[in-house]
Backbone as CSV, one residue per row, in Angstrom:
resi,resn,N_x,N_y,N_z,CA_x,CA_y,CA_z,C_x,C_y,C_z
1,UNK,9.833,-24.234,5.935,10.192,-23.270,4.902,9.349,-22.433,4.702
2,UNK,9.258,-20.656,4.729,8.573,-19.589,4.830,8.868,-19.231,3.542
3,UNK,7.837,-19.963,2.634,8.161,-19.264,1.440,7.125,-17.695,0.816
4,UNK,8.113,-16.665,0.436,8.414,-15.254,0.099,7.877,-15.144,-1.074
5,UNK,7.265,-14.044,-1.590,6.755,-13.593,-2.894,7.654,-12.269,-2.294
6,UNK,8.303,-11.564,-3.465,9.266,-9.914,-3.047,8.581,-9.604,-4.171
7,UNK,7.915,-8.293,-3.928,7.685,-7.191,-5.181,7.755,-5.873,-5.391
8,UNK,8.165,-5.263,-5.659,9.216,-3.975,-6.115,9.178,-3.783,-6.991
9,UNK,9.286,-2.229,-7.859,8.953,-2.126,-8.826,10.753,-1.790,-9.035
10,UNK,11.507,-1.192,-8.068,12.958,-1.212,-8.046,13.806,-2.279,-8.046
11,UNK,14.013,-2.514,-9.250,14.715,-4.046,-9.047,16.274,-4.110,-8.058
12,UNK,16.814,-3.267,-7.936,18.147,-3.344,-6.924,17.866,-3.324,-6.014
13,UNK,16.427,-2.791,-5.341,16.024,-3.099,-4.391,15.677,-4.118,-3.509
14,UNK,14.598,-5.011,-5.143,13.920,-6.330,-4.953,15.420,-7.040,-4.846
15,UNK,16.180,-7.147,-5.953,17.329,-8.234,-5.021,18.371,-8.289,-4.070
16,UNK,18.679,-7.564,-3.822,19.247,-6.596,-2.401,18.370,-7.637,-1.477
17,UNK,17.115,-7.306,-1.500,16.116,-7.681,0.006,16.199,-9.516,-0.176
18,UNK,16.157,-9.612,-1.802,16.322,-11.452,-2.256,17.884,-12.240,-1.400
19,UNK,18.719,-11.392,-1.663,19.881,-11.905,-1.078,19.955,-11.628,0.235
20,UNK,19.774,-10.852,0.751,19.107,-10.827,2.295,18.871,-12.163,2.680
21,UNK,17.770,-12.108,2.579,16.494,-13.097,2.972,16.940,-14.356,2.841
22,UNK,18.069,-14.575,1.678,18.063,-15.934,1.321,19.501,-16.579,2.304
23,UNK,20.161,-15.234,3.482,21.071,-15.666,3.919,20.089,-16.630,5.396
24,UNK,18.855,-16.410,5.032,18.044,-17.279,6.445,17.928,-18.494,6.318
25,UNK,18.530,-19.247,6.942,17.272,-20.676,6.603,16.443,-21.253,6.319
26,UNK,15.757,-20.371,7.361,13.801,-20.892,7.168,13.151,-20.128,6.005
27,UNK,13.821,-19.248,5.588,12.951,-18.339,4.613,13.442,-17.996,3.164
28,UNK,12.556,-19.097,2.105,12.695,-19.122,0.295,12.045,-18.143,-0.385
29,UNK,12.665,-17.128,-1.019,11.664,-16.305,-1.697,11.308,-16.891,-3.071
30,UNK,9.934,-17.642,-3.329,9.646,-18.302,-4.441,9.911,-17.601,-6.202
31,UNK,9.324,-16.435,-5.807,9.114,-15.427,-6.242,9.153,-14.193,-6.542
32,UNK,9.336,-13.103,-7.528,9.168,-12.015,-7.517,8.525,-11.280,-8.408
33,UNK,8.807,-10.400,-8.655,7.692,-9.370,-9.704,7.927,-7.522,-8.900
34,UNK,7.811,-6.759,-10.272,8.295,-5.517,-10.278,7.243,-4.261,-10.389
35,UNK,5.920,-5.192,-10.515,4.687,-4.296,-9.883,3.785,-5.102,-9.732
36,UNK,2.772,-4.326,-9.566,1.325,-4.386,-8.377,0.712,-5.742,-9.680
37,UNK,0.527,-5.582,-10.616,-0.382,-6.889,-11.408,0.629,-8.274,-11.167
38,UNK,1.473,-7.766,-11.827,2.145,-9.298,-11.571,2.670,-10.154,-10.132
39,UNK,2.466,-9.288,-9.602,3.213,-9.916,-8.015,1.555,-10.768,-8.090
40,UNK,0.434,-10.024,-8.258,-0.858,-10.708,-7.597,-1.031,-12.078,-8.720
41,UNK,-0.111,-12.080,-9.874,-0.320,-13.645,-11.001,0.841,-14.461,-10.471
42,UNK,2.242,-13.535,-10.223,2.777,-14.772,-8.934,2.258,-15.134,-8.147
43,UNK,1.401,-14.390,-6.871,0.793,-15.412,-6.071,0.634,-16.379,-6.127
44,UNK,-0.447,-16.142,-7.013,-1.651,-17.021,-7.438,-0.762,-18.055,-8.374
45,UNK,0.573,-18.091,-8.544,0.845,-19.341,-9.488,1.790,-20.037,-8.442
46,UNK,2.533,-19.311,-7.445,3.581,-19.725,-6.492,3.115,-20.119,-5.276
47,UNK,1.952,-19.283,-4.848,1.259,-19.724,-3.300,2.146,-19.161,-2.093
48,UNK,2.500,-18.344,-2.199,3.196,-17.700,-1.290,2.720,-18.107,0.181
49,UNK,3.656,-18.012,1.466,2.835,-17.981,2.957,2.942,-16.734,2.976
50,UNK,4.217,-16.084,2.257,4.113,-14.331,2.909,4.148,-13.332,1.736
51,UNK,3.415,-12.541,1.422,3.785,-11.457,0.516,4.607,-10.402,1.088
52,UNK,5.794,-9.999,0.806,6.790,-8.456,1.199,6.208,-7.710,0.038
53,UNK,6.140,-6.436,0.066,5.436,-5.449,-0.890,5.789,-4.053,-0.952
54,UNK,6.229,-3.473,-1.952,6.592,-1.925,-1.529,5.367,-1.482,-1.612
55,UNK,5.192,-0.322,-0.977,3.928,0.974,-0.281,3.441,0.694,-1.941
56,UNK,4.424,1.614,-2.966,4.457,2.480,-4.130,4.690,1.271,-5.427
57,UNK,3.710,1.357,-5.932,4.311,-0.093,-7.008,3.097,0.864,-7.894
58,UNK,3.722,0.761,-9.381,2.519,1.140,-10.671,2.302,-0.686,-11.101
59,UNK,0.890,-0.605,-11.606,-0.482,0.063,-12.094,-0.862,0.068,-10.027
60,UNK,0.018,-1.290,-9.474,-1.774,-1.665,-8.447,-0.645,-1.294,-6.932
61,UNK,-0.498,-0.562,-6.055,0.241,-0.483,-5.247,0.032,-1.469,-4.061
62,UNK,1.020,-1.492,-3.033,0.996,-2.023,-2.145,0.176,-2.326,-1.097
63,UNK,-0.800,-1.271,-1.057,-1.879,-1.365,0.077,-3.243,-1.868,-1.055
64,UNK,-3.145,-1.594,-2.432,-4.514,-2.305,-3.330,-4.066,-3.966,-3.212
65,UNK,-2.405,-3.845,-3.551,-2.176,-5.965,-3.346,-2.458,-6.184,-2.401
66,UNK,-2.536,-5.358,-1.305,-2.950,-6.423,-0.014,-4.416,-6.961,0.146
67,UNK,-5.434,-5.689,-0.309,-6.350,-5.926,-0.622,-7.099,-7.341,-1.638
68,UNK,-6.097,-6.909,-2.701,-6.403,-8.177,-3.663,-5.695,-9.703,-3.235
69,UNK,-4.587,-9.543,-2.507,-4.215,-11.007,-2.152,-4.986,-11.616,-1.371
70,UNK,-5.449,-10.907,0.090,-6.717,-11.293,1.146,-7.425,-11.709,0.131
71,UNK,-8.342,-11.221,-0.870,-9.426,-12.017,-1.844,-8.856,-13.361,-2.335
72,UNK,-7.826,-12.890,-2.695,-7.253,-14.096,-3.841,-6.882,-15.375,-3.097
73,UNK,-5.501,-14.976,-1.835,-5.265,-16.142,-1.493,-5.031,-15.703,-0.022
74,UNK,-5.799,-16.044,0.763,-6.324,-15.365,2.269,-4.793,-15.891,3.283
75,UNK,-4.336,-17.147,2.651,-3.738,-17.464,3.823,-2.090,-16.716,3.743
76,UNK,-2.133,-15.719,2.645,-0.976,-15.533,2.104,-0.818,-13.775,2.936
77,UNK,0.096,-13.815,4.093,0.383,-12.625,4.798,0.981,-12.001,3.709
78,UNK,0.581,-10.788,4.223,1.189,-9.345,3.507,1.656,-8.413,4.256
79,UNK,3.433,-8.123,4.009,4.333,-6.950,4.536,4.136,-6.244,4.057
80,UNK,3.549,-4.993,3.947,4.401,-3.314,3.181,5.343,-2.767,3.596
81,UNK,6.333,-2.971,2.588,7.341,-2.029,2.949,7.527,-0.458,2.247
82,UNK,8.211,0.453,3.238,8.002,2.026,2.513,8.795,2.845,3.211
83,UNK,9.618,3.372,1.949,10.858,4.654,2.359,9.864,5.767,2.804
84,UNK,8.939,5.890,2.716,7.958,7.108,3.040,6.911,7.047,4.266
85,UNK,6.627,5.949,5.042,5.570,6.027,5.164,4.838,6.837,5.514
86,UNK,3.635,7.209,5.644,2.815,8.299,6.809,1.657,7.654,7.257
87,UNK,1.132,8.317,8.527,0.389,7.330,9.355,-1.174,6.549,8.526
88,UNK,-1.558,7.548,7.322,-2.364,7.464,6.983,-2.510,6.009,6.597
89,UNK,-1.072,6.259,5.544,-0.948,4.872,5.243,-0.936,3.718,5.364
90,UNK,-0.286,3.745,7.298,-0.492,2.425,8.125,-1.734,2.101,8.102
91,UNK,-2.574,2.883,8.369,-3.944,3.380,8.585,-4.614,2.458,7.334
92,UNK,-4.435,2.720,6.072,-5.002,2.150,4.773,-4.897,0.663,4.746
93,UNK,-2.920,0.579,4.621,-2.674,-0.857,4.749,-3.350,-2.039,5.800
94,UNK,-3.399,-1.571,6.708,-3.845,-2.329,7.486,-5.509,-2.375,7.666
95,UNK,-6.256,-1.069,7.079,-7.770,-2.251,6.625,-7.862,-2.783,5.496
96,UNK,-6.878,-2.630,4.392,-6.647,-3.745,3.447,-6.449,-4.943,3.607
97,UNK,-5.902,-5.489,5.242,-5.501,-6.632,5.720,-4.051,-7.091,5.597
98,UNK,-3.113,-5.762,5.584,-1.833,-5.940,5.696,-1.310,-6.758,6.809
99,UNK,-0.389,-7.069,7.178,-0.531,-7.896,8.523,1.124,-7.215,9.241
100,UNK,1.667,-6.710,8.516,2.752,-6.031,8.986,3.305,-4.537,7.939
101,UNK,3.964,-3.855,8.111,4.337,-2.610,7.600,5.306,-2.179,8.482
102,UNK,6.638,-2.212,7.581,7.662,-1.601,8.364,8.449,-0.575,7.076
103,UNK,8.818,-0.175,7.987,10.376,1.455,6.984,11.412,0.403,6.504
104,UNK,11.711,0.895,5.113,12.699,0.503,4.481,14.237,0.726,5.084
105,UNK,14.032,1.570,5.749,15.625,1.802,6.656,15.431,1.739,7.995
106,UNK,14.870,0.368,8.215,14.454,-0.744,9.448,15.847,-1.082,9.738
107,UNK,16.796,-1.856,10.828,17.875,-2.822,10.540,18.015,-4.120,9.561
108,UNK,18.853,-4.499,8.866,18.822,-5.381,8.347,18.286,-6.870,8.342
109,UNK,18.030,-7.238,9.752,17.613,-8.408,10.283,16.446,-8.561,10.518
110,UNK,15.576,-7.020,10.749,14.037,-6.717,11.136,12.980,-7.272,9.989
111,UNK,13.540,-7.728,8.681,12.567,-7.826,7.625,12.126,-9.447,7.916
112,UNK,13.074,-9.972,7.875,13.287,-11.536,8.820,12.234,-11.917,9.779
113,UNK,12.769,-10.961,10.285,11.727,-11.031,11.627,10.384,-11.272,11.669
114,UNK,10.030,-10.017,10.585,8.541,-10.026,11.133,8.199,-10.391,9.864
115,UNK,8.547,-11.318,8.567,8.292,-12.077,8.334,7.541,-13.391,8.994
116,UNK,9.141,-13.462,9.884,8.639,-14.727,10.883,7.362,-14.505,11.437
117,UNK,7.131,-13.400,12.338,6.326,-12.952,12.803,4.895,-13.187,12.260
118,UNK,4.637,-12.796,10.858,3.436,-12.453,10.542,3.439,-14.179,10.044
119,UNK,3.859,-14.700,9.678,3.751,-16.480,8.882,3.354,-16.984,10.510
120,UNK,3.087,-16.537,11.723,2.949,-17.361,12.859,1.893,-16.234,12.759
121,UNK,0.817,-15.825,12.506,-0.618,-14.866,12.949,-0.135,-13.634,13.428
122,UNK,0.929,-13.307,13.381,1.403,-11.811,14.555,0.685,-10.672,13.469
123,UNK,0.751,-9.805,13.858,1.337,-8.566,13.431,2.064,-7.556,13.787
124,UNK,3.042,-6.791,12.854,4.192,-5.833,13.393,3.936,-4.958,12.043
125,UNK,4.126,-3.582,12.976,3.391,-2.822,12.552,4.924,-1.571,13.267
126,UNK,5.668,-0.196,12.539,6.782,0.032,12.711,6.510,0.926,14.080
127,UNK,6.994,1.242,15.056,6.635,1.637,16.265,6.422,3.212,16.282
128,UNK,7.276,3.370,15.446,7.227,5.588,15.266,6.276,5.851,14.210
129,UNK,5.823,4.640,13.079,4.852,4.895,12.551,3.556,5.091,13.485
130,UNK,3.252,3.842,14.058,2.022,3.341,14.589,1.930,4.848,16.003
131,UNK,2.448,5.094,16.910,2.363,6.513,17.649,1.955,7.917,16.505
132,UNK,2.349,8.015,15.650,2.077,8.911,14.534,0.403,9.104,14.174
133,UNK,0.365,7.530,14.331,-1.172,7.149,13.822,-2.172,7.366,14.286
134,UNK,-1.540,6.706,16.345,-2.542,7.167,16.976,-2.849,8.883,16.690
135,UNK,-2.065,9.340,16.645,-2.909,11.333,16.989,-2.938,11.721,15.430
136,UNK,-3.254,10.884,14.373,-3.682,11.143,13.229,-5.076,11.399,13.159
137,UNK,-5.897,12.622,12.831,-7.252,12.536,12.790,-7.837,11.125,11.996
138,UNK,-8.956,11.077,11.803,-9.273,10.108,10.245,-9.648,10.611,9.215
139,UNK,-9.791,10.376,8.088,-9.518,10.531,6.949,-10.780,11.376,6.963
140,UNK,-11.586,12.392,6.375,-12.948,12.859,6.635,-13.467,12.923,4.866
141,UNK,-12.630,12.055,4.215,-13.607,12.182,2.836,-13.924,10.844,2.993
142,UNK,-15.092,10.628,2.082,-15.887,9.822,1.362,-14.984,8.653,0.437
143,UNK,-15.307,7.182,0.678,-14.540,6.366,-0.708,-14.843,7.215,-1.938
144,UNK,-15.911,7.085,-2.430,-16.092,8.206,-3.433,-15.056,9.176,-4.027
145,UNK,-15.027,10.221,-2.528,-14.304,11.645,-2.649,-12.673,11.324,-2.709
146,UNK,-11.984,10.221,-2.177,-11.167,9.834,-2.560,-10.641,9.190,-3.656
147,UNK,-11.687,8.690,-4.275,-11.275,7.909,-5.481,-11.461,8.765,-6.268
148,UNK,-12.129,10.054,-6.740,-12.197,11.243,-7.413,-10.843,12.306,-7.424
149,UNK,-10.406,12.107,-6.186,-9.171,13.313,-5.287,-8.012,12.327,-6.318
150,UNK,-7.825,10.836,-6.154,-6.968,10.113,-6.638,-6.869,10.540,-7.923
151,UNK,-7.489,10.276,-9.017,-7.152,10.352,-9.759,-7.366,11.849,-10.462
152,UNK,-7.745,12.558,-9.986,-7.111,14.683,-10.284,-5.809,14.094,-10.206
153,UNK,-5.393,13.261,-8.916,-3.577,13.527,-9.004,-2.968,12.795,-10.147
154,UNK,-3.823,11.940,-10.197,-3.060,11.448,-11.982,-2.985,12.090,-13.008
155,UNK,-3.662,13.288,-12.745,-3.756,14.293,-13.853,-5.616,14.038,-14.782
156,UNK,-6.311,13.694,-14.145,-6.857,13.062,-14.926,-8.287,13.689,-15.190
157,UNK,-8.722,14.835,-16.202,-9.798,15.742,-15.895,-11.382,15.324,-15.670
158,UNK,-12.405,16.009,-15.732,-13.288,15.463,-14.551,-14.131,14.709,-15.640
159,UNK,-14.065,15.130,-16.976,-14.852,14.202,-17.763,-14.165,12.808,-18.059
160,UNK,-12.889,12.322,-17.895,-12.792,10.895,-17.706,-12.289,10.518,-16.296
161,UNK,-12.636,11.590,-15.225,-12.871,10.752,-14.230,-14.873,10.079,-14.323
162,UNK,-15.477,11.592,-14.696,-16.544,10.889,-15.269,-16.932,9.460,-15.593
163,UNK,-16.189,9.340,-16.430,-16.094,7.587,-17.674,-15.924,7.220,-16.555
164,UNK,-14.827,6.848,-15.849,-14.289,5.761,-15.218,-15.036,5.483,-13.645
165,UNK,-15.621,6.542,-13.324,-16.625,6.534,-11.704,-17.491,5.928,-12.511
166,UNK,-17.910,5.818,-13.724,-19.468,5.927,-13.807,-20.006,7.043,-13.402
167,UNK,-20.116,8.663,-12.965,-20.697,9.455,-12.660,-20.940,10.241,-13.376
168,UNK,-21.784,11.232,-13.179,-22.058,12.513,-14.356,-20.760,14.044,-13.393
169,UNK,-20.606,14.650,-14.967,-19.365,15.037,-14.363,-19.751,16.594,-13.550
170,UNK,-21.391,16.624,-13.065,-21.224,17.447,-12.082,-21.161,16.917,-10.667
171,UNK,-21.496,15.170,-10.623,-21.404,15.098,-9.702,-20.020,15.022,-9.002
172,UNK,-18.657,14.673,-9.711,-17.612,14.708,-9.350,-17.181,15.937,-9.597
173,UNK,-17.779,16.876,-10.003,-16.994,18.209,-9.881,-17.732,18.838,-8.097
174,UNK,-18.858,17.858,-7.652,-19.238,18.421,-6.164,-17.939,17.537,-5.654
175,UNK,-17.989,16.187,-5.824,-17.187,15.462,-5.037,-16.112,16.011,-4.693
176,UNK,-15.327,17.099,-5.610,-14.145,17.534,-5.583,-14.556,18.989,-4.997
177,UNK,-15.205,19.555,-5.077,-15.703,20.654,-4.147,-15.582,20.181,-2.360
178,UNK,-16.134,19.568,-2.074,-16.352,19.145,-1.005,-14.981,18.133,-0.493
179,UNK,-14.206,18.028,-1.061,-12.455,17.537,-1.156,-11.780,18.490,-0.489
180,UNK,-11.689,20.021,-1.590,-11.344,20.867,-0.984,-11.839,21.541,0.404
181,UNK,-13.197,21.510,0.554,-13.965,22.138,1.503,-13.469,21.401,3.035
182,UNK,-13.543,20.097,2.895,-12.983,19.291,3.777,-11.824,19.456,4.181
183,UNK,-10.869,19.791,3.391,-9.113,19.707,3.538,-8.540,20.630,4.115
184,UNK,-9.864,21.952,4.125,-9.419,23.033,4.095,-8.243,23.666,3.238
185,UNK,-8.443,22.718,1.864,-7.512,23.489,0.586,-7.829,24.855,-0.449
186,UNK,-6.581,25.121,-0.893,-7.170,26.525,-1.674,-7.970,26.043,-2.484
187,UNK,-7.526,24.851,-3.661,-7.633,24.753,-4.212,-7.927,22.535,-4.437
188,UNK,-7.990,22.144,-5.944,-7.771,20.924,-6.016,-6.038,19.884,-6.161
189,UNK,-5.549,20.997,-6.341,-4.154,20.719,-6.573,-3.209,20.928,-4.906
190,UNK,-4.303,21.203,-4.544,-3.681,21.398,-2.943,-4.623,20.153,-2.181
191,UNK,-5.519,19.972,-2.283,-6.089,19.235,-1.358,-5.211,17.581,-2.072
192,UNK,-5.281,17.310,-3.270,-4.440,16.586,-3.639,-2.988,16.644,-2.574
193,UNK,-2.161,17.729,-2.753,-1.226,17.300,-1.545,-1.718,17.319,-0.201
194,UNK,-2.479,17.935,0.545,-2.818,17.805,1.651,-3.093,16.071,2.240
195,UNK,-4.382,15.808,1.146,-4.217,13.890,1.302,-3.265,12.916,0.964
196,UNK,-2.586,13.815,0.202,-1.219,13.137,-0.013,-0.217,12.784,0.922
197,UNK,-0.132,13.626,1.741,0.870,14.483,2.931,0.789,13.314,3.919
198,UNK,-1.098,13.362,4.009,-1.539,12.541,5.270,-1.730,10.934,5.147
199,UNK,-1.371,10.707,3.960,-1.263,8.876,3.692,-2.657,8.615,3.188
200,UNK,-3.330,9.352,2.758,-4.567,9.104,2.308,-5.469,9.142,1.192
201,UNK,-4.121,8.935,0.419,-3.910,8.543,-1.428,-3.014,8.189,-1.327
């Protein structure tokens, strides 16, 4: 029996997935969570074989959760589900250790098949996203630049970003200026938009 954790902040989606997987004779949903931190705690408590997680959940998204699960529970394979995946999301997910990346628009039986594949040690990537990812240039921003841009995207002012990142406000401004320049953006908001559309944030 493959033991599965489901994590999605939309309860209706999570319950529908649980019901769908409940029809499979070799898959058991052992725990569910509505947000990333709760999913991490549930994984530690229930030790699932596979975690199926939504790409975007507060406060810890699917990509961040995949990285955390990789450290806390390396035997747990992670499948990320997305309703609006972008090639940059795919790259970040695989870099974080996810073994599967599937669009929510996939056929009903696809999720069970992907769970079986990743449990057996294979990887699965949505073919359309994989093709797009091959043509997307790599993210030109450094990890620190992405971190500061992500915080701007949450609406944080420079002083708050400086405190959270342990940087001087001038250094934060320099990182944000570099983001604008590297992305060919008009301003910080435009840089956030460009990075989100590429899936880098």
